[in-house]
N, C-alpha and C positions, 0 to 999 in steps of 0.2 A: 504494500500500500504506500503510495507516495506521501511525503510529508504534508503536502497541501490537503489531500483527502483526509488524512488523520486529523489535521487541525479543524477542518470543517465538521467531521464526524464528532470530534470532541466538543466543539462549541454547541452543536445541535443537541448532543446528549446532556450537556450541562443545563441547557435551557429546558429540555424536556423533564429532567429530574426535578428542577426547581419548581416547574409548573405544578408538579404533583405534590409539592410540599416537602420533598425529601432534600437533604443537603446535597450540594453539588458533588460530583465525583472527583476523586483524586486521580484523574486520568492523565495529568500532564507528564507523568513519568512513563507513559505507556507507548510512546512513539513520536510525540511532538515535542519540539524544544520547549523548555519551561516558559520562555517568553512569548510563545506563539499565541496563547489564549489567556487573556487576563480576566480576572474577576470583574474589573471595572468595565471591560468591553462587553461582557455578557450582561452586566447590570444595566448598561446603557440601552441595550437592545430590548430588555424586558424588566425594567426596574421594579415593577409591582410584583413580579412573581419570584424574584430571587430571594432565597433564604440561605444565608451564609452559615457555615459550620463554625463552631467555637474557635477552631484553630485556623480560621481563614487567613490570618495574617502570616502564618508560617509558610515559608517557601516550599513548593513541591520538590520532590526528589528529582534530580537530573535524569534526563532520558537514559543516559548510559548506565545509571545505577541499576535499573531493572535489567537491562541487557546483560550487564556483567554477572548478575546473580543467575540469570537464565543460562548464560554460557557455562557457569559452574554446574548447573543442573545437567546440561548436556554432557559435560565432561564426566560427571558421575555416572551417567547412563553408559557412555562409551567404555569407561574403565570398570564398570560394575562395582563402584565404590560409593554407596549412598551418602556416607558421611561428608563427602565433598560438597553435597548439595543442601546441607541443612540450613544455610542462610536463606534459601528460597522458601523454606517451610515456615508456617506461622509460628512465631516465638512462644515459648512455654509460658512465661509470666503473664503477658497480655492475654493469652488464651485462658488461663486459669481465672483471670478477672472477668473475662467476657462470658464464659459459659455458665448457664444456670442449670446445672445438673448435679446429681448427688456426689460424684467423684470426678471433677474436671481433670485432675491429674491423670487418672487412669484412662480417661477418654483421650487425652492428648497423647499418651503413650501408645494407645491403640491406633490412632491416626498416623503416628510416626512409623509404627510397624508396617502399616499398609503402604505408606509412602515409600519406604525402603523396598518393600516387596514389588511395588510397581516399577521402581527403578531397575530392579533385577529383571523384571518382565520385559521392559523396553530394551534392556541390553541384549536380551535374547532375540528380540525383534530385529535389531541392527545386524545380527548374524556375525559370520566369521570376518567380515570386512569392517567391523565396528571401528577399528583404529584408523581407517581411511576416511571416515565420515568427517565432514567439515561443518561446523556450526555457522549458520547464515543469519540467524536472528530470532527474536521472540516477537510474536504478534498477539497482543492482547485483543480480546474480542469485545469492543465497546458496545456493539449492538445488543449484546446479551446482558448488559449491566442492569441490575435491579438494586433498589435500596431495601434492605432487610430491617424492618422496624424493631425497636426493643420488644422483648418478650416473644418474638417470632423465632422459630428454630432453636428454642431453648437458649436464648441469649439475653443478657442483662442490658446491653446497649445496642444501638443500631450500627450498621456498617453497609458498605457497598459490596456487591458480589458480582463477579463475572464468571461465565462458563465457556467451555469449548475454545480456549485460546490455543495457540500453536507454537511449538518449537520447530523452526525450519532448519533443515540441514541438507547438505549435498552429499550424495553417495553414488558412485558409479556414473557420474556425469548427470545425475538427475536430482532435482530438488524434491525433497520429501518432507513429511511433517509427522510430529508426534503430538497427540492431544494433551492438553493440560485441563483437566476436568473442571476444577473449581478453585477460584482465588478470591480472597477477601482483603479489604484494605485496613491498614493500621498506621496511623501517623504518616499519612500521605505516601505509603508504600504498599505494594501488592504482594501478597504471600499465598502460596499454595496451601490448601487444606486437603484436597483430593487430587492426586495426579491422574488417576484413571477412574472411569465410572464403575 
């Protein structure tokens, strides 16, 4: 997706989310330069609908921050070493504060175990030529974004969620993809909670 198309999609998504009363998305680290879409620009377009999050003054994470973590995820898949990709998974302490379940720590451990198993599974999918694969980039899926309100999905606070994002790589001269099933945001950064469906 070209930078121009990402910028347009991001701006439209921000407006759509605000119109529904949800806080704007932290999408600026998902493929568009941080300066491409400003809160002021969106507010000017639809001032009556915009609802700013409490941390609206905090700068969004740079574009390459998410790409760097996604590259580590791909490296983990290539080498079949899940620990390399833990920076891409939703951090433990924020998760414990977020989840409204009996034992959030045990639930986080369960999700991490699944995440690592999915990395092993994707490594097998790459096959014998895994070492020759080249990471091309990570494509967040902004069209899938929804705002999950507090108390929904057993959560204490609200957050943005995206599904069906893509890890793009080249192998044997062809561009291929691996799905990233679910990601949620925390402090203007996107993290995986489920790698595969």
